[in-house]
LUMDO-535418 format. One record per residue (C-alpha): residue in three letters; x, y, z. Coordinates in steps of 0.5 Angstrom, whole numbers, plus 500, padded with zeros to 3 digits. Layout:
<recs>
ALAXYZ ...
</recs>
This chain:
<recs>
MET454879917 PHE450885916 ASP443883912 TYR443888906 SER435886906 SER434890913 PRO437897911 ALA437902917 LEU432907912 ALA429905905 ALA424910903 TYR422915897 VAL424922897 ASN420925892 ILE425927887 SER422925880 SER426923874 PRO433922877 ARG438921872 ALA445920876 ALA447920884 CYS454921887 THR456921894 ASN459926899 GLY461924905 SER455923909 LYS450926904 VAL448923897 ALA447928891 ILE442926886 ILE441930879 ASN434930876 PRO431935871 GLU430941877 GLY437941879 VAL442937884 TRP439935890 GLU443934897 VAL440928901 GLU442927908 GLU443920911 ASN436921915 GLY433922908 THR432930909 LYS433933902 LYS434940899 LEU435943892 ILE442947891 PRO440954888 ASN442955881 SER443948880 ASN439946874 HIS444945868 ASP441939865 ALA447935868 ARG448928867 GLY453926872 CYS457929878 SER462928883 ALA464932890 ILE470936890 ASN469938898 ASN463938903 THR460944899 THR462944892 TYR461939886 VAL463939879 LEU457937874 ALA458933867 VAL453937863 PRO452936855 THR457942853 GLY462941858 LEU463942866 VAL459946871 LYS463947878 ILE457949883 GLU457951891 THR452949895 ASN450956896 GLY448957888 THR455960886 TYR457957880 LYS462957874 THR461954867 ILE466952862 VAL464950855 THR468944852 ASN465941846 ALA458940842 ALA452938846 ASN452931847 SER449927853 ARG454921854 THR458925859 ARG461923866 VAL466927871 LYS470924877 PHE474928882 ILE480924884 ASP487926887 GLY486934886 LEU484933879 VAL477934875 ILE477928869 HIS471929864 GLN469924859 SER465927853 MET464921848 ASN471918847 THR475924849 LEU478925856 SER480932859 ILE483933865 TYR483940869 ASP485942876 GLN480943881 SER479950879 LEU477948872 ASN484950869 PHE485946863 LYS491941863 ALA491936858 LYS486932853 ASN486926849 THR481923844 TYR481915843 GLY479912836 VAL475906839 THR467905838 GLU466907845 VAL469909852 MET465908857 ASP469909864 PHE475912867 GLU479912873 TYR486915875 LYS491913880 ASN499915881 ASN500918875 TYR496913871 LEU489914867 TYR485908866 ILE480907861 SER475902859 GLY470901853 PHE469896847 GLN472896840 GLN467893834 GLN471888830 LYS470883825 ARG472876825 LEU471872819 GLY466877817 VAL462876824 PRO461882828 VAL464882835 GLN465887841 ILE471887844 ALA472890851 PHE479893853 LEU482897859 TYR488902857 ARG493904862 MET496911860 GLY501916863 PHE499923865 ASP505927867 GLY501934869 ALA501936862 ARG500931857 ILE496924857 PHE501919853 ASN501912851 LEU505906855 PRO509901851 ASN506894850 LEU512890853 PRO513883851 GLY510878856 ASP508884860 ASN503888856 GLN504894861 GLY499899857 LYS493894855 LEU489889858 TRP484885854 GLY483889847 TYR485883843 ASN485883835 SER479879833 ALA483874829 ASN486871835 LEU479870839 ALA477863836 ASN473860841 ASP472867845 MET467870840 ALA462873845 ASP461880845 THR464884851 ARG464891854 LEU468894860 ASN462899863 ARG465901870 LEU471902874 HIS473903881 ILE479904885 PHE481902892 GLY488901894 ASP492897889 LYS486894886 LEU482896880 TYR475893880 VAL472892873 LEU464891871 GLY463888865 SER458886860 VAL458879857 TYR453878851 GLY453870850 GLY457864853 ASN465864852 SER468870852 ILE475874853 PHE473875860 ARG475868862 TRP482869861 ASN487874865 GLY487880860 LYS494878857 ASN493872853 LEU487867852 VAL490861856 THR491863863 GLY484862866 THR481867872 LEU474866872 ILE472863879 THR465859879 THR461858886 ASP454856884 LYS449856878 TYR449863878 THR456864876 ASN457858872 ALA455859865 ALA453852863 GLN446852860 THR446859858 ARG446862851 ASP446870849 GLU443873855 THR447879858 LYS451877864 VAL455881869 TYR462880869 THR466883876 GLY474883875 VAL479885880 VAL486888877 ASP492888881 LEU495895879 THR502893881 THR503888876 PHE497890871 THR494883871 VAL487880872 GLU487877878 ARG480874878 GLY474875875 GLN466872876 LEU460872872 ALA453873875 PHE446872872 PRO439870874 ARG436863872 LEU429862870 PRO426857875 ALA426849873 SER424843876 SER430839874 GLY437842871 LEU440848872 GLY434853869 ASP436857863 GLY440863864 ASN437870864 GLY439877863 ASN443881868 PHE445888866 PRO451892869 LYS450899872 THR455901878 ILE461898882 TYR464900888 ALA469897893 ASN471898900 GLY477893901 THR473888904 ASN467887899 ILE465889892 PHE458892891 VAL455891884 GLY448894882 SER445891876 SER438890873 ALA436883873 ALA431879870 TYR427874873 ALA430871878 ILE436872882 PRO437866888 ASN431865892 ARG428872889 ASP420870891 SER422868898 GLN426874900 LEU424879905 PHE426887904 LEU425891911 GLY421885913 ARG416885907 ARG415880901 ILE418882895 PRO413885890 ALA411881883 TYR417881878 ARG417887874 GLY425888873 ASP429888879 ALA434893882 SER439888884 PHE444889890 LEU450884889 VAL455884895 VAL461879894 PRO468879898 ASN474881894 ASN476873893 LEU470872890 ASN469865893 THR463866897 ARG457871896 GLN455876902 ALA448878899 TRP444878893 VAL438882894 THR432886891 PRO427891894 GLY423890887 ASN422894881 GLY427900879 GLU434902876 VAL440902880 LEU444909880 LEU448908886 PHE450902891 THR456903896 ASP457900903 LYS453906906 PHE448908901 ALA444906895 VAL439910890 LEU434907885 LYS430910880 THR423907880 GLY419905875 ASN412908873 ILE409902878 ASN409904885 ASP410897888 LEU417896892 ALA417892898 THR416898903 ASN410900900 SER403899903 GLY396899900 THR394898893 THR399898887 GLN399905883 VAL402908877 LEU406914879 PRO411918876 THR418915876 ASN421917883 THR427916887 TYR428911892 PHE433912897 VAL437907902 LYS441908908 PHE445901910 
</recs>
């Protein structure tokens, strides 16, 4: 089995204050206040000319073209610096973009817009929910995730949802919620029905590979709707393997939820929690926080990037590139599990940082102000936030 604590390359690439990253074949694009940097798999970098558009997200259209999500809309840019801008909305920083099956799909707040790859407009829809957090697309279906703030008996609760909507090339439309099948929605329950599932939940990130939709969620507490199959509150789907996936002896700390949705039946096949635990001389040790950042899948394994509190399994005895993990300051967490969720391939950290990207080939971290990742040598020092690039 590949050892994720011994990547082919892990180094600072001196790109300060990174915001987001996306892959483009054998390259990674990294956004910072200067613009868009392309980083080759050997760590060499170049700044794309005219790419400083205050971008917050990116997606590759082809080897030489990117589309950028900016506060006021979209920018399509070539690596030679040629670009096209479209303004679609009032400025806001909560924006994402993906290029999928020849379509540019753009999120601005709770509005999703679809364009062709020349940025010709095709369709738009706004969702009356508390927050849309991510989206995916396949075979004329648009998948949208987020959460809705509700109340039950006066008690506030956040309820995660996953909507499946149709797209016919000109409009986005609702699908019927068929009795017993629930074709257009998973989770998203009415709060009056929750009873013993009142922990706050969100669906933060989505990723499609093959006929599966991989979902990354947040659970703020113990019993939650993620225990079930998304259609009822009876059919359990959680897989528990050890104390880091079993919610016993935990409270309201944030936990990561990873779920696998079959796109043919639009059913939650299985799911799993993941969270660190405080050391204990006896018992399980109290649960601690794990904050979801990214999800990716390659058909064999699921790759989850998160920010983990102290401590992931065997944290203080781990090595990264043969060096001891630095003293805890908040961990960038790389969790790898197989599709069946029955085992754990790896759960490692290089030390302090925020995961911006984690796949089977690359990881990109935004480091903290303390320069103390496992590849460092010498005295710990305070530096501006930087970009830590990993090639597996």
